[in-house]
KEMI-13545 format. One record per residue (C-alpha): residue number from 1; residue in one letter; z, y, x. Coordinates in Angstrom, 1 decimal, padded with zeros to 4 digits, m for minus. Example, Ala and Ser with C-alpha at 12.3 -4.5 7.8 and 13.67 -1.06 7.14 Angstrom:
// KEMI-13545
+-----+------+--------+--------+--------+
: pos : code :     c3 :     c2 :     c1 :
+-----+------+--------+--------+--------+
:   1 :    A :  007.8 : m004.5 :  012.3 :
:   2 :    S :  007.1 : m001.1 :  013.7 :
+-----+------+--------+--------+--------+
//
This chain:
// KEMI-13545
+-----+------+--------+--------+--------+
: pos : code :     c3 :     c2 :     c1 :
+-----+------+--------+--------+--------+
:   1 :    M :  010.9 :  026.3 : m023.2 :
:   2 :    T :  011.3 :  023.0 : m022.6 :
:   3 :    P :  014.0 :  021.3 : m020.4 :
:   4 :    A :  013.1 :  019.8 : m016.9 :
:   5 :    E :  011.1 :  016.7 : m017.5 :
:   6 :    P :  013.5 :  013.5 : m016.4 :
:   7 :    E :  010.9 :  012.9 : m013.4 :
:   8 :    D :  012.6 :  016.4 : m012.0 :
:   9 :    G :  015.5 :  014.4 : m011.3 :
:  10 :    H :  018.0 :  016.2 : m013.9 :
:  11 :    A :  017.8 :  017.1 : m017.9 :
:  12 :    I :  020.0 :  019.8 : m017.6 :
:  13 :    H :  018.6 :  022.8 : m019.9 :
:  14 :    C :  020.0 :  026.4 : m019.3 :
:  15 :    R :  020.5 :  028.4 : m022.6 :
:  16 :    L :  020.0 :  031.8 : m020.6 :
:  17 :    D :  017.7 :  033.1 : m023.7 :
:  18 :    E :  019.5 :  032.0 : m026.7 :
:  19 :    L :  022.6 :  033.4 : m024.8 :
:  20 :    L :  020.9 :  036.8 : m024.0 :
:  21 :    A :  019.3 :  037.0 : m027.6 :
:  22 :    E :  023.2 :  036.3 : m029.3 :
:  23 :    R :  024.8 :  039.5 : m026.9 :
:  24 :    G :  021.6 :  042.0 : m027.4 :
:  25 :    M :  021.5 :  041.7 : m023.4 :
:  26 :    T :  018.0 :  041.9 : m021.5 :
:  27 :    L :  017.5 :  040.3 : m018.2 :
:  28 :    T :  017.4 :  043.5 : m016.5 :
:  29 :    E :  020.5 :  044.7 : m017.9 :
:  30 :    L :  022.1 :  041.2 : m016.9 :
:  31 :    A :  020.2 :  040.9 : m013.4 :
:  32 :    D :  022.0 :  044.5 : m012.6 :
:  33 :    R :  025.2 :  043.3 : m013.8 :
:  34 :    V :  025.6 :  039.9 : m012.3 :
:  35 :    G :  023.4 :  041.3 : m008.6 :
:  36 :    V :  020.8 :  038.8 : m009.1 :
:  37 :    S :  017.1 :  039.6 : m008.9 :
:  38 :    I :  015.2 :  039.2 : m012.1 :
:  39 :    V :  013.1 :  036.7 : m010.9 :
:  40 :    N :  015.9 :  034.2 : m010.1 :
:  41 :    L :  017.4 :  035.1 : m013.2 :
:  42 :    S :  014.1 :  033.5 : m014.6 :
:  43 :    V :  013.4 :  030.8 : m012.7 :
:  44 :    L :  017.1 :  029.7 : m014.1 :
:  45 :    K :  016.2 :  030.7 : m017.5 :
:  46 :    N :  012.9 :  028.8 : m017.5 :
:  47 :    D :  014.5 :  025.3 : m016.2 :
:  48 :    R :  012.9 :  025.7 : m012.6 :
:  49 :    A :  016.4 :  026.3 : m010.7 :
:  50 :    K :  016.9 :  023.2 : m008.5 :
:  51 :    A :  020.5 :  024.6 : m007.7 :
:  52 :    I :  022.8 :  027.6 : m008.5 :
:  53 :    R :  025.5 :  029.0 : m006.4 :
:  54 :    F :  029.0 :  028.7 : m008.1 :
:  55 :    T :  029.3 :  032.5 : m007.1 :
:  56 :    T :  026.4 :  033.1 : m009.2 :
:  57 :    L :  027.5 :  031.0 : m011.9 :
:  58 :    T :  030.6 :  032.5 : m012.2 :
:  59 :    A :  028.9 :  036.1 : m012.1 :
:  60 :    I :  026.6 :  034.9 : m015.4 :
:  61 :    C :  029.6 :  033.5 : m016.9 :
:  62 :    R :  031.6 :  036.5 : m016.8 :
:  63 :    A :  028.9 :  038.7 : m017.7 :
:  64 :    L :  027.8 :  036.9 : m020.9 :
:  65 :    D :  031.8 :  036.1 : m021.8 :
:  66 :    C :  030.7 :  032.2 : m021.8 :
:  67 :    E :  031.7 :  029.3 : m020.5 :
:  68 :    V :  029.5 :  027.1 : m018.0 :
:  69 :    G :  029.2 :  024.6 : m020.9 :
:  70 :    D :  027.6 :  027.3 : m022.9 :
:  71 :    L :  025.1 :  028.0 : m020.3 :
:  72 :    L :  024.5 :  024.9 : m019.4 :
:  73 :    V :  023.2 :  021.6 : m021.5 :
:  74 :    V :  022.2 :  018.3 : m020.7 :
:  75 :    G :  019.4 :  016.9 : m022.5 :
:  76 :    E :  018.9 :  019.7 : m025.3 :
+-----+------+--------+--------+--------+
//
């Protein structure tokens, strides 16, 4: 999936797919661990999210044992 287009107002890319693959974890497993719906995680991983709550971001990073910068990158 390509990053959001510049006309969307940002060039943030979510590396959720890559991090899940590296950890051998499914989106369903992450959703269960984090307490967020698969649909919402799918929106995030497909670079369609307009916003993310810090509590959700914290929970995802804890579940994936990563830093925010590992998950969200600019212009990749």
